[in-house]
Structures are given as C-alpha cells and as structure tokens.
N, C-alpha and C positions, 0 to 999 in steps of 0.2 A: 289458393292454398294447395300445397303438395298433398296428394292423396294419402301418402304414408303418414304424414303428420296428422291429417284429419282422422285417420284410422286410430292412431295412438290416443288422440284426444277423446274420441268416442268410447274407446275401450276403458280409458281412465274414468270418464264420467259414469259409464255403465257399472263398473265395479264399485265406485263410490256410492252410487244410488242403491246398489244391492245391499252393501253393509249398512248404509244409512237407513234404509227401509227397515232392517232388522232392529236397529237401535231406536228408530222412531216408534216401532211397535211396542217397545217396552214401556213401562209405566213412567219412569223418570230417566232423563238423559241430559248430558251436557251438549251433545251434538246430535243432530238428527239427519234426515235424508238429504237436505240441501247442503248442510255443513260438510258432511262426509264427501259428497260429490265435489264440492269446491276444494276441499283439502287434497283429494286425490288429483284433481285437475291442476292444482298449484304445483304439486310434485312433478307432474308431467311437464308443465310449462318451464319450470326451473331446470329440469333435467335436459330439455331440448336446448335451453340457452347455455347449458354448462359446457357445450362443445367448444365455444369460442372464448369463454371467460374462465376456464378452469372449474374447479369443484366448489368455489366459494358460494355461488348462488344456491346450490343445494344445501350447504351447511347453514347459510343464512336463513333459508326457508324453514329448515328444521328448527332453528332457534325460535323463529317467529311462531310457528305452529305450537311448539312446546310452551311458549309463554302464554299463548291464547288459551290452551287447554288447562294450564295451571290456574289462570284467572277464573276460567269457567268452573273448575273443580272447587276453588275457594268459595265461589258464589253458591254452588250447589251445597257445599258443607254448611254454610251459614243458613241456608233456607231449609235444611233437613230437619225433620222432627226428631224428638229425643230418641224414638225407637227405631229410626232409620239408621242404616249402616252404609253410607255412601262408599262405593268402591272405586277402583281405578280402571276398570275394564274398558269403559268407553274412551277414556283418555289414551290408554295404551293402543286401543284399536285405531284411534285417529292417527297416531304416530306410524303404525303399521301401514295404514292406507296411504299416508304421505310417501312412505318408502315404496309402496306398490306403484304409485304414480311415477316416481323416479325410475323404477325398473322398466316400466312400459316405455318411457322416453328413451332409455338407453338400450333399446332393442332386446330387452329381456321380457318379451311379451308373454311367453309361456309361463315363466316364473311369476310374473305379475298376476296372471289369471289364476294360477294355482293358489298363490298366497291369498289373493283377494277373495276367491270363492271359499277357500278353506277357512278364512277368518269369519265369513258370514255363517258357515256351518258351525264353527266352534262357538260363536256367540249364541247361536240358537240352541245349542246343546247344554245350556246353563243348568237347567233343572236336572236332567238325567245324570250329568257329570257330578253335580253337587250331591245328588241322592246316592250315587255310587260311593263317593268319598265318605259320606256320612255312615255308610254301612261297613266301612273298613275298620278293623281293630288293629291293635298293636302287632298281632301275629301277621296280619296281611301286609302291613307296611314293612315289617322286617323282611318278609319274603320278597317284596318288590325291590327293596334296597339290595338284598343279596343277589338278585338277578342283575341289577344294574352294576353291581361291583364286578361280578365274574364276566359280564358281557362287555361292559364299557371301560373297565379299568384293567382287569387281568388279561383278557383276550388280546387286546391290541399290543400288549407288551411281549407276547410270546413270539418266537421266531416262526415265520411261515416258510419253513424249508424242511426237506426230508433228511432225517438223521438215522443213525444206527447202521448195523452191518448190511442190511438189505435196502436201506434208503427208503423206508416206508413209514417211519415213526415221525410224523409231523406234529410238533407240540401244539401248533395253532389248530389243526384239524381235530386232534384228540380232545383238546379243551372245548372245541366247538360242540362236540358231542355232549359234554357236561352241560354247556349252556342250553342245548336243545332239550335235554331231559328236564332241567329246571324250568325252561320256558313252557314245555308241554304240561308239566304239572300245574303251573300257574294258569295256563289257558283253560285247562279242564276245570280248575277250581273256579275261575271267573265265570266260565260257561254254566256251571251248576248254580252259581249264585244268581246269575242274571236270567237264565233260561229255564231253570228247573231241571228235574230229573231227565225227562225224555229228550228235551232239546239239548241239554248239556252233554248227554251221552253221545248223541249223533254228531254234534259239533266236535267234541273231543276226539272221536274216532276218525272223522274226516280230516281234521287238521293234523292229527297224529300220523295218518297215512301219507299226507302230503309232505310232512317234514321228516319224520322218522318213525316207522312202525315199530322198530326195535326199541327205541327209547320209550315209545308209548307203552309197549309191553312191560318194560321195567317199571315204569311209574305206576301203572294200574295193577300189576302183580303185587307190589308192596301195599297198595291200598287194600286189596282184597285180603291180604294176610292180616292187616290190622282190623278190618271190618268184614268178617266172614259173610254177613248177611248181604253184602253188596257184590258177591262173587259173580252173580249172573250179569249184572250191569258191567262189571269189569271185563268179563268174557266178551260181551257185545262190543265194547270199545275196541278191544284187541282185534276182534274179527273184522270190524269195519276198517280199522287202520290197515290190516293185512290185505284187505280187498282193494283199497284205494291205491296200494302199491302198484297194482297192474295198470291203473289209469296213468300213474306217473311214468311207468315204463313206456306206454303208448306215446306219450308226449315226447319223451327223450328220443325214441326211435324216429318219430316224425320230424324232429328238429335236426338230428344228425344225418339221417338218410331217408328222406321222404319217399324215394322211389321204391323202397323195399317194404313199405308199410303194408300193402295189400297182401304180400306173401308171408310176412312174419307174424302179422297180428292175428289171423284167424285161430290158430291153436291156443295162443295166449288169451284171446277173447273168450274161448270156451272155458278155460281155467277160471277166468274172472267171473263168468256166469255162474259156475259152480260155487265160487266163494260168496257171491251175492245171495244165492239160495241158502247157504249155510248161515250167513249173517241174518237173513230173514227168520230162520228157525230160531236162532238165539234171541232175536228181538222178541218173538212170541213168548219164549221161555222167560225172558227178563220181565215181561209184563205180568205174567201169571205167578211167578215165584221169585221175587227179589225185593230187597230193600234198596232204597237209594244209597249211593255212595256218600257217606257222611263227610263233612268238612274236615280236612286234615288239621292236626295241631301244627304241623310244619308243611304248609302248601308247597314250598320250593323243593323239598326233598333233596337238599344239597349234598349231604353225606352220601346218600345212595347214588347220586349222580356221579360223584367223584369215584366211587368204587367201580361203577360201570365203565367210566372212562378208562380206568386202568385195565379192566377186562377187555375192552374194545382194542386198546393198544396191543395187548397180548395176542388177540386173534389176528390182527393185521400182521404182526410179526410172523405168526405161524403160517399164514397164507403166503407171505413173501418167500419164506423158506421152502414151502412146498412147490411153488412155481419154479424156483431156481433148480430144485433137484428133479422135478418131474418133467419140466420143459413142455414143449408143444405136443408131445406124444400123448399126453393125458389131459386133453382139453376139458372133458366132462368133469374130471376130478378137480381141475383148477376152477371150473365154474361152480362146483359144489362148495369149494372152500371160499371162493370170493363172495358167494351169496350168503355166507353165514351171518354177517353183520350188516351188509349193505347191498342193495340191488343196483345202485347207480353205476358202480365201476364195471360190473360184468355187462350191464345193458349197453353202456356207451362204447366200451371197447369192442364188443361183439358187433354192434351196428357199424362201427368204423371198419372193421375187418371185412364184413360183408360188402360194404360200399366199395372198398378198394379191391374186391375180388380175391381176397386172401382166405375166404371162408365161404363154404356153401350155405345157402339160405336155410336148408333143412338142419344143418349142423348148428347154425347160429341160433335159431329159435329154440332148439333143444337145450343149448347151453343156458339161455336166459331162463327157460322153464326149470331146468335143474337148479339154477341159482335160486329161483323163487321157492322151490320145494326145500332146498337146504336152509333157506331163511326161516321157513315155517318150523323146521326141526330145531333150529337154534332158539327161536322164540318159545317153542314148547319146553326146551330145557331151562330157559329163563323162568318160565312160569313154575316149573317143578322146583327150582331153587328158591325163588323169591315169593311165590304165591302160596295159597293154601290148597287143601285137598279138593274142595268144591270147585275152585277155579280150574285146577289142573284137570279134573275129570271132564269138565265142559270143553276145555281147549283141546285135550287129547282126542276126544270124540270128533270134534269139528275138524281139527287138523288132519286126523287119520283119514276121514272121508276125502278131504282135499288132496292128500298125498296119493290115495288110491286113484282118484280121478286123474291126477297129474301123471301117474305111472301109466294109466290106460291111454292117455293122450300120446305119451312118448312111444308106447308100443304099437298103437293102431292108427295113429294119424298118418295119412298118405305122405310118402316122400315127395319133396318138391324140388 
C-alpha cells in the first residue's frame, strides 16, 4: 500500500475515533466511537476512489450515510422517554465527519484535521455553550444581530477604495472602525458576564489595545458617563488598552524591519514600562474605590459607534490635508497628526522609511513616540467629551505622567 494512502487512512480513523470517543462518552447516542471511525474512513475510501470515477461515489456515500443516521435517529426517537428531547447533533456530526474523511482523501489534510478536531471540541462544549445561551436576554440577542448586520451585511457592500480630495476617505475602513467599536463593546460585555469584574476588566483592556485603544476609549467613556461608580474600572481598561498599543508597535516593527528592532525598541520599551506602572496604580485604585461596570442596556453601542466613525473620517481628512501642505519638512508634526486616531500608519510607514535608509533611526523612533503621545492626547479629549468628571480626572493624571515621561525620553535619550 502506498504510504501516502496509508497516512490518509490513519488520519481519517484517528479523527473518527476522536469524535466518536466524545459521542460515546455522552449518555445516549446514535453513533459511537466505532461508528464515527467507520464513517470517516468510508468518506476517505470513497474520496480516494473518486479520482477515476468522478464525484458520484462521494455523493452515493453521502446518501447512504444520511439514510443510516436517519434510521438511527428514528429508532432513538421511538426509544426515548417522554421527558427526553432527542436532538440532531450526533447525526449532523456524523455527516461532518464523512466530509472530513473526503477532505483527507482529496489532499485537504489540514482542513480535515482542523474541522475534525474543531468538531470534537464543539461537541464537548455543549454545557457551557448552552449555559451561555440560557443567560442571554432579548437585549443581548439584539446586540449580536446588530453586530452581524454591520459586519457581515453592510461592511462587504462598501467600496474598499480611497475617495475624496486627498484620497484618504475609504468607506470600508471607516465603517470597519464602527464595527470595531461595536465589537469591543460586546467583547467587554461578554467578558464581564463570563469572567466577572476583575477578569472582564483585564480582558477588555488587552483586547481593546490589540484591536483599537481609541475605540476602547470611546466605548468605556460612554459607560462611565452612564455609570459614574464604574469610573475607576473604565479608567483601568483605557489605561491597559493604551499600554498594549506599544506591544502592537513592537510586533509591527519586528515584522516590517526586524533588523532595526534593537535600536528602535529601547526608548519605546521605556515608555511602555512607565505605562505599565501607571496601569498597576490604577488597578490598585480600582480595587479600593470602584463599583463594577454594570451591564449596558444597549451592549452594542451602535449609535455612538456611528458618531465616532464620522469623527474618525474627519480626523483622517485633516491629517491628509496637513501632510500635503506641510510636506516632509515637518515630520514630527505629521507624526503627531497621524497618531491622533491610529498608531499603525505612523509605525509601519516609519519602519519602512528607516529600512530603506530614507530616515535616521533616532528620528524614526521619535516620530513613533510622538505619534503615541499624540494618541494619548486625543484619547484624553475623547474622555473629556464622552466620559464623566471622575473618569476624566483619573485619565488626565495618568496620561499627564505618561506625557511627561515621554517628553523626558525625547529630550534626554541618547541620539543613535
């Protein structure tokens, strides 16, 4: 037997045994460990034979497997007690594993392994998934539907091209910011529901920093305005998100220009260390004097997200206008303007210029740091407009210390 064919058969049997083991472990089932292994193996065998005889063997096998599980489902339904509620999970899983076997046969090994392993995990998560759904209310479902609408229906319909006088107004990217804000709001909401106050705060801040610290600031500023007692927690989330931004900067520089990491990173790492200290101080304050952030009446915060999307577009337009009129003679001013709403653009463009020798390393990291400081100023303004006084005081104090530290780094860090 060909070694490649033998490998495919072994993988198919292994995946079938894995899913069948999970089904066998449950109380009642139509198919168990042996049946699932055989179904997956059947899919692989018919897939191997499909090369010479077209696709009809695969289709015929699917019909046979479907008929078998239908008969088994009928028998299970007839044997079920009055209080039992026989479902279709096992039957559908059997069809999926048949398809996995076919994928393995057709040299889609990675796809088969991912789907087979994912099926086993999904089946095993029955209780936590059902428990989560049981805790959802009408408001939660509406928020999920809103996110699905704006992300899966509206977003793909928008043109992904730059428009406007300066060619920077991309409808797709602007609406993506709206999607991010709604998504962050829902992620934070789910985190608080599942992990509690402390865990939800940390997760919300970390995810917010990885995705968009500015969007996170918008979301949690509005929450603090509605629930003043949660201002300390909101300040902590915003600070964590603002700190994680530097980790994202490190990754972007390492990907674009790994040879400059050792020279560009030290001053930025010093700034990040200061931000970590400030986040730790806010964490201590949130434990001593704070109420948890209550559940929102509207977890998606869609209207606020749309307003911020419009603001984001306005800032992009202003930055483009400044670049055109200031040119390359005012790099630091451009960096400050670019960092107002987003750090990615200034980080990636600066790393590219340093890599190509168009910019000195010392000038480059200073541009990135100025962009980060400008971003802190912008987020402070967001808090002032959207948040409450208690949140604003905490953020102003923390960001002021960070800005002073950043200014000291700019002034006294050795030239490289």
